[in-house]
C-alpha positions as CSV (number, residue, x, y, z in Angstrom):
1,M,10.8,4.5,35.3
2,I,7.7,2.4,34.4
3,E,4.8,4.5,33.1
4,A,1.4,3.8,34.5
5,A,-1.0,2.0,32.1
6,L,-3.6,4.2,30.6
7,T,-7.2,3.9,31.9
8,I,-10.4,4.2,29.9
9,E,-10.9,7.7,31.3
10,D,-7.4,8.7,30.2
11,A,-8.3,7.4,26.7
12,R,-11.5,9.4,26.6
13,R,-9.8,12.6,27.7
14,G,-7.0,11.9,25.1
15,M,-9.5,11.4,22.3
16,K,-11.0,14.8,23.1
17,S,-7.6,16.4,22.9
18,L,-6.9,14.6,19.6
19,A,-10.1,16.0,17.9
20,P,-8.3,19.0,16.3
21,Q,-5.5,16.7,14.9
22,I,-8.0,14.2,13.6
23,G,-9.9,17.0,11.8
24,R,-6.6,18.3,10.2
25,Y,-5.9,14.7,9.2
26,A,-9.2,14.6,7.4
27,D,-8.4,17.8,5.6
28,L,-5.0,16.4,4.7
29,I,-6.6,13.3,3.1
30,V,-9.0,15.5,1.1
31,R,-6.8,18.4,0.2
32,K,-3.4,16.6,-0.3
33,G,-4.4,13.0,-0.6
34,V,-6.8,13.2,-3.5
35,N,-6.7,17.0,-4.0
36,V,-10.4,17.4,-4.6
37,A,-11.1,19.7,-7.6
38,P,-14.2,22.0,-7.5
39,G,-17.2,20.2,-9.0
40,Q,-15.6,16.8,-8.7
41,E,-17.3,13.6,-7.5
42,V,-15.6,12.0,-4.5
43,V,-15.9,8.4,-3.4
44,V,-15.1,7.4,0.2
45,Q,-14.7,3.7,1.1
46,C,-14.7,3.3,4.9
47,P,-15.2,0.7,7.7
48,V,-18.7,1.3,9.2
49,E,-17.1,1.3,12.6
50,R,-15.4,4.5,11.7
51,A,-18.5,6.3,10.5
52,D,-17.6,9.2,12.7
53,F,-14.4,9.8,10.8
54,C,-16.1,9.1,7.5
55,R,-18.6,11.9,8.1
56,M,-15.7,14.2,8.8
57,V,-14.0,13.3,5.5
58,V,-17.3,13.8,3.6
59,A,-17.8,17.2,5.2
60,R,-14.3,18.2,4.3
61,A,-14.8,17.0,0.7
62,Y,-17.9,19.2,0.3
63,A,-16.0,22.1,1.9
64,A,-13.3,21.6,-0.7
65,G,-15.8,21.9,-3.5
66,A,-16.9,18.4,-4.2
67,C,-20.2,18.2,-6.3
68,H,-21.2,14.9,-4.6
69,V,-19.8,12.3,-2.3
70,T,-20.5,8.6,-2.6
71,V,-19.8,6.4,0.5
72,I,-19.1,2.7,0.2
73,W,-19.2,1.0,3.6
74,A,-17.0,-2.0,4.6
75,D,-17.6,-4.3,7.6
76,D,-15.4,-7.2,8.6
77,A,-18.2,-9.2,10.3
78,V,-20.5,-8.9,7.2
79,S,-17.6,-9.9,4.9
80,R,-16.8,-13.0,7.0
81,L,-20.5,-14.1,7.0
82,E,-20.5,-13.7,3.2
83,Y,-17.4,-15.8,2.8
84,E,-18.7,-18.4,5.3
85,N,-22.0,-18.9,3.6
86,V,-21.5,-18.3,-0.1
87,E,-19.9,-20.7,-2.6
88,T,-16.6,-19.7,-4.3
89,I,-18.2,-19.6,-7.7
90,W,-20.3,-16.5,-6.7
91,F,-17.2,-14.5,-6.1
92,E,-15.9,-15.1,-9.6
93,Q,-18.3,-12.5,-11.0
94,V,-18.8,-8.9,-9.9
95,P,-22.5,-8.1,-9.8
96,T,-23.6,-5.8,-12.6
97,W,-24.7,-3.1,-10.2
98,K,-21.3,-3.0,-8.6
99,R,-19.4,-2.9,-11.8
100,E,-21.5,0.0,-13.1
101,Q,-21.1,1.8,-9.8
102,L,-17.3,1.6,-9.8
103,D,-16.8,2.0,-13.5
104,G,-19.3,4.8,-13.8
105,L,-17.7,6.8,-11.0
106,A,-14.3,6.3,-12.6
107,R,-15.6,7.5,-16.0
108,A,-17.2,10.5,-14.4
109,G,-13.8,11.6,-13.2
110,A,-14.2,10.8,-9.5
111,C,-11.4,10.7,-7.0
112,F,-11.3,7.8,-4.6
113,I,-10.5,7.8,-0.9
114,F,-9.9,4.4,0.8
115,I,-10.0,4.6,4.6
116,E,-8.4,1.4,5.8
117,G,-9.1,-0.2,9.2
118,A,-9.6,-3.9,9.5
119,D,-9.0,-6.9,11.8
120,P,-5.8,-8.4,10.6
121,E,-7.4,-11.9,11.3
122,A,-10.9,-11.1,10.1
123,L,-10.9,-14.0,7.7
124,K,-8.8,-16.4,9.7
125,G,-9.9,-19.9,8.8
126,I,-11.7,-18.8,5.6
127,D,-10.8,-20.6,2.4
128,P,-8.3,-18.0,0.9
129,A,-9.6,-18.9,-2.6
130,K,-12.8,-17.0,-1.9
131,P,-11.4,-13.5,-1.2
132,A,-8.8,-14.2,-3.9
133,A,-11.5,-14.8,-6.4
134,A,-13.4,-11.7,-5.3
135,S,-10.3,-9.5,-5.7
136,K,-9.4,-11.0,-9.1
137,A,-12.9,-10.5,-10.4
138,R,-13.1,-6.9,-9.4
139,N,-9.7,-6.1,-10.8
140,L,-10.5,-7.8,-14.1
141,Q,-14.2,-6.9,-14.6
142,C,-14.3,-3.4,-13.3
143,R,-12.1,-2.3,-16.2
144,D,-12.7,1.5,-16.1
145,F,-12.2,1.6,-12.4
146,R,-9.0,-0.4,-12.5
147,R,-7.5,1.5,-15.4
148,G,-8.4,4.8,-13.7
149,L,-6.3,3.8,-10.7
150,D,-3.5,2.0,-12.4
151,F,-3.0,4.7,-15.1
152,N,-3.6,7.7,-12.8
153,E,-6.7,8.8,-14.7
154,N,-8.4,9.2,-11.3
155,A,-6.7,10.5,-8.1
156,W,-6.8,8.2,-5.3
157,C,-5.6,8.0,-1.7
158,I,-5.3,5.2,0.9
159,A,-5.2,6.3,4.5
160,G,-5.9,4.6,7.8
161,A,-8.3,5.0,10.7
162,P,-8.5,2.6,13.7
163,V,-11.1,0.0,14.5
164,A,-11.1,-1.9,17.7
165,A,-10.1,-5.4,16.4
166,W,-7.1,-3.9,14.6
167,A,-6.1,-1.8,17.6
168,R,-6.1,-4.9,19.8
169,H,-3.5,-6.5,17.6
170,V,-1.2,-3.5,17.6
171,F,-1.7,-2.8,21.4
172,P,-2.5,-6.2,23.0
173,G,-3.8,-6.4,26.5
174,C,-5.5,-3.0,26.5
175,D,-9.2,-2.1,26.8
176,D,-10.6,-1.3,23.4
177,E,-11.0,2.4,24.0
178,V,-7.4,2.6,25.2
179,A,-6.1,0.6,22.2
180,V,-8.0,2.7,19.7
181,Y,-6.8,5.9,21.3
182,Q,-3.2,4.7,21.1
183,L,-3.6,3.6,17.5
184,W,-5.1,7.0,16.6
185,R,-1.9,8.6,18.1
186,A,0.3,6.3,16.2
187,I,-1.4,6.8,12.9
188,L,-1.4,10.6,13.3
189,A,2.3,10.6,14.2
190,V,3.5,8.4,11.4
191,A,1.2,10.2,8.9
192,R,2.9,13.5,9.8
193,A,-0.5,14.8,10.9
194,A,0.1,15.5,14.6
195,G,1.3,19.0,14.0
196,E,-0.5,22.3,13.5
197,D,-0.1,22.4,9.7
198,P,0.0,18.8,8.2
199,E,-0.5,20.1,4.7
200,S,2.7,22.2,4.8
201,D,4.5,19.3,6.5
202,W,3.6,17.1,3.6
203,E,4.9,19.6,1.1
204,L,8.2,19.6,3.0
205,H,8.1,15.8,3.2
206,D,7.6,15.5,-0.5
207,A,10.7,17.6,-1.2
208,T,12.8,15.0,0.7
209,F,12.2,12.4,-1.9
210,E,13.9,14.5,-4.6
211,K,17.5,13.6,-3.7
212,N,17.0,9.9,-3.7
213,L,14.9,10.0,-6.9
214,H,17.6,12.2,-8.6
215,L,20.5,9.9,-7.7
216,L,18.6,6.7,-8.7
217,N,17.3,8.1,-12.0
218,D,20.7,9.5,-12.9
219,R,22.5,6.2,-12.2
220,H,20.0,4.3,-14.2
221,F,21.1,0.9,-12.8
222,K,20.8,-2.2,-14.9
223,A,19.9,-4.3,-11.8
224,L,19.8,-4.4,-8.0
225,H,21.4,-7.1,-5.9
226,Y,19.9,-7.7,-2.5
227,T,21.6,-9.7,0.3
228,A,20.8,-10.2,4.0
229,A,21.8,-12.6,6.8
230,N,18.3,-14.2,6.7
231,G,19.2,-15.8,3.4
232,T,18.0,-13.2,0.9
233,D,20.2,-13.2,-2.2
234,L,18.1,-11.8,-5.0
235,T,19.1,-10.0,-8.3
236,V,16.4,-7.8,-9.8
237,G,16.8,-6.6,-13.3
238,L,15.5,-3.2,-14.2
239,T,13.9,-2.2,-17.6
240,D,15.7,-0.2,-20.2
241,R,13.6,2.9,-19.6
242,H,12.6,2.5,-16.0
243,I,11.8,5.6,-13.9
244,W,12.0,5.8,-10.1
245,A,9.0,7.6,-8.5
246,G,7.9,8.5,-4.9
247,G,6.0,11.0,-2.9
248,K,3.5,13.0,-4.8
249,G,1.8,11.4,-7.9
250,E,0.1,13.2,-10.7
251,T,-2.9,12.5,-12.8
252,V,-2.7,12.2,-16.5
253,K,-4.2,15.7,-16.6
254,G,-1.4,17.0,-14.3
255,R,-3.2,17.3,-11.0
256,P,-1.0,16.3,-8.0
257,F,-2.1,13.8,-5.4
258,F,-0.7,11.5,-2.7
259,P,-1.7,7.9,-3.2
260,N,-0.6,6.8,0.2
261,I,-0.7,8.5,3.6
262,P,1.8,7.8,5.0
263,T,4.5,7.2,2.4
264,E,8.2,6.9,2.7
265,E,9.2,4.9,-0.4
266,V,10.8,5.5,-3.7
267,F,9.8,2.7,-6.2
268,T,10.0,1.5,-9.7
269,S,8.8,-1.5,-11.7
270,P,11.5,-4.1,-12.5
271,H,11.9,-6.2,-15.5
272,C,9.5,-9.1,-14.7
273,E,11.5,-11.6,-16.6
274,Q,14.9,-10.7,-15.0
275,V,14.5,-11.7,-11.3
276,D,16.6,-14.5,-9.9
277,G,17.4,-15.8,-6.5
278,I,15.7,-16.1,-3.1
279,V,14.1,-13.5,-0.9
280,H,12.9,-13.8,2.7
281,S,10.2,-11.8,4.3
282,A,11.1,-9.3,7.1
283,L,7.7,-8.6,8.5
284,P,4.3,-10.4,8.5
285,L,1.9,-9.8,5.6
286,V,-1.8,-9.5,6.2
287,H,-3.7,-10.3,3.1
288,H,-7.5,-10.4,2.8
289,G,-7.6,-10.9,6.6
290,T,-5.1,-13.7,6.8
291,K,-1.7,-13.3,8.3
292,I,1.3,-14.7,6.3
293,D,4.6,-14.8,8.2
294,R,8.2,-16.1,7.9
295,F,8.0,-16.8,4.2
296,W,10.3,-17.0,1.3
297,L,10.1,-17.1,-2.5
298,R,12.6,-18.4,-5.0
299,F,12.7,-16.8,-8.5
300,E,14.1,-18.1,-11.8
301,A,14.0,-15.9,-14.9
302,G,11.5,-13.7,-13.1
303,R,9.0,-16.3,-12.0
304,V,8.4,-17.8,-8.6
305,V,9.4,-21.5,-8.8
306,D,9.3,-22.4,-5.1
307,F,8.0,-20.9,-1.9
308,D,7.1,-21.7,1.7
309,A,5.7,-20.0,4.8
310,E,5.6,-21.0,8.5
311,V,2.3,-19.2,8.8
312,G,-0.3,-18.8,6.1
313,R,1.2,-20.9,3.3
314,D,-2.2,-21.6,1.7
315,A,-2.9,-17.8,1.6
316,L,0.5,-17.2,0.0
317,K,-0.3,-19.9,-2.6
318,S,-3.6,-18.2,-3.3
319,I,-1.8,-15.0,-4.2
320,L,0.6,-16.8,-6.5
321,D,-2.2,-18.7,-8.1
322,T,-4.1,-15.6,-9.0
323,D,-2.6,-15.6,-12.6
324,D,0.8,-15.9,-14.2
325,G,1.6,-12.3,-13.4
326,A,1.1,-12.9,-9.7
327,K,4.2,-15.1,-9.8
328,R,6.4,-12.1,-11.0
329,L,7.4,-8.8,-9.5
330,G,5.7,-5.5,-10.4
331,E,7.4,-3.3,-7.9
332,V,10.6,-2.7,-6.0
333,A,10.5,-0.1,-3.3
334,L,13.4,1.3,-1.2
335,I,12.9,2.7,2.3
336,S,15.5,3.5,4.9
337,K,15.2,2.0,8.3
338,N,15.5,5.6,9.5
339,T,11.8,6.5,9.0
340,P,9.1,7.4,11.6
341,I,7.3,4.1,11.2
342,R,10.4,1.9,11.7
343,E,11.7,4.1,14.5
344,S,8.4,3.9,16.3
345,G,8.9,0.2,16.8
346,T,5.2,-0.4,16.1
347,L,4.2,-3.3,14.0
348,F,0.9,-2.2,12.5
349,Y,-0.3,-5.5,10.9
350,S,-1.3,-3.4,7.9
351,T,0.6,-3.2,4.7
352,L,-0.2,0.5,4.3
353,Y,2.0,1.2,7.3
354,D,4.4,-1.8,7.5
355,E,5.5,-1.4,3.9
356,N,6.7,2.1,4.8
357,A,8.9,0.7,7.5
358,S,10.8,-1.6,5.3
359,C,12.1,-2.1,1.8
360,H,9.6,-4.2,-0.1
361,V,8.7,-5.8,-3.3
362,A,5.3,-6.6,-4.8
363,L,3.9,-9.5,-6.7
364,G,1.7,-8.6,-9.6
365,I,1.0,-5.6,-11.8
366,G,3.7,-3.0,-12.4
367,F,3.3,0.8,-12.8
368,P,3.0,2.6,-16.1
369,E,4.5,5.8,-14.6
370,C,7.6,3.8,-13.9
371,Y,8.4,3.3,-17.5
372,E,9.2,6.2,-19.8
373,G,6.1,7.0,-21.9
374,G,4.2,4.2,-20.0
375,F,0.9,6.2,-19.8
376,E,0.7,6.2,-23.6
377,M,1.2,2.4,-23.8
378,S,-1.3,-0.4,-23.5
379,A,-0.9,-3.1,-20.9
380,E,0.4,-5.5,-23.7
381,E,2.9,-3.0,-24.8
382,L,4.2,-2.4,-21.3
383,R,4.4,-6.2,-20.7
384,A,6.5,-6.5,-23.9
385,R,9.0,-4.1,-22.4
386,G,9.2,-6.0,-19.1
387,V,6.5,-4.2,-17.0
388,N,4.4,-6.9,-15.4
389,T,0.7,-7.4,-15.9
390,S,-1.6,-9.1,-13.5
391,S,-5.0,-8.7,-11.8
392,T,-3.3,-8.3,-8.4
393,H,-0.6,-6.3,-6.6
394,V,0.6,-7.6,-3.2
395,D,3.4,-5.8,-1.4
396,F,5.5,-7.7,1.1
397,M,8.3,-6.4,3.3
398,I,12.0,-7.6,2.9
399,G,14.0,-4.8,4.6
400,T,16.0,-6.2,7.5
401,D,18.3,-4.0,9.5
402,D,21.3,-5.6,7.8
403,L,19.9,-5.5,4.2
404,D,22.6,-4.5,1.7
405,I,21.6,-3.5,-1.9
406,M,24.2,-3.0,-4.7
407,G,23.3,-1.2,-7.8
408,I,24.7,-2.8,-10.9
409,C,25.6,-0.4,-13.7
410,A,25.4,-1.2,-17.5
411,D,29.2,-1.9,-17.5
412,G,29.0,-4.2,-14.6
413,T,30.3,-1.7,-12.0
414,E,28.6,-2.1,-8.6
415,V,27.6,0.9,-6.5
416,P,26.3,0.6,-2.9
417,V,22.8,1.8,-2.6
418,F,21.8,0.4,0.8
419,V,24.2,-0.6,3.6
420,N,22.8,-2.2,6.7
421,G,19.3,-1.2,6.0
422,Q,19.7,2.5,5.1
423,W,20.8,4.6,2.1
424,S,24.5,4.4,1.6
425,W,24.6,8.2,1.3
426,E,22.7,8.9,4.6
């Protein structure tokens, strides 16, 4: 039976019925995502088109005891105008006021909420060197801000909210109001925020990570070997003191938070000099408003030595050219194909969601929490032990339905970890 297409009136009625769920989702982000502490500064970055949801998050933050909330607006159209009209050299320096804003907030102990919602092709046709330069400058020059996020000195959470241009990509052929309504429904479902008590649901969800983390950390594999019919044949070495993490994070002061809503992954940082072979993408990557699709990378001794892409090759090159660390892996993440996002069949054109539908790896900086004692080490000390350093971190999806992963033990024994895209013990 073919369902009738939703009308604008259907979408408007639907949005009214979703209002309580959206409110609980805002609470989830504030209370579980960043876990606002009484008297804490909160920072919310949000697309201006979703000012309604931003106001909701701000209200929840104050209700949770925030002493002050700072809002930083984002707008695809303004960003595009800036990149169209300003020379590349301008983006190589972060303005003093912006550095002081971000660094000052981080030093003050703020928690950071990043509401993501953007047109996947907002910067189509823009020289990828410009957004790459802006991203590199912020990551290198806003040092307290970057360290606060990378070393869990500041709690942070990335969550999504729909904007029309994004919704049109996910649900093409619909009126904007219908597409936005459908994307809201999809976001709430995969974020486990469609029920009556999302905060309790997230506590239960977090508990499900424990089995996989326990098995992986007990095994303490020397390397992982990935193979798939698309040509992926990649061996990823792991550091001598690597730790698998996933689900709930924790600040250096012991306060729990969830960095990503949704999240389905367990992850660690590999040895950035011990990656060899070829890996093919499984899903498109949208980076700085440019789509990169059907691409592959070849590694030797940890470094990308060759690559290509059918779509967005220049954008992929701009990622790799960020710095030497951008040519090495900083993360490997394992995610079964039996997850809500994958089972929904929805391609979100957003890394926040699509990375949770597929095993992925990331070019760029590794995680201190994924090396025993890493929070007490400098970036240089971590790099000496194989944890990558870089001014970028870009995830891309490699988890096909037929992906096999073998764990290689210290004695050379091989243990199946993934078989046909899912945990071998599922």
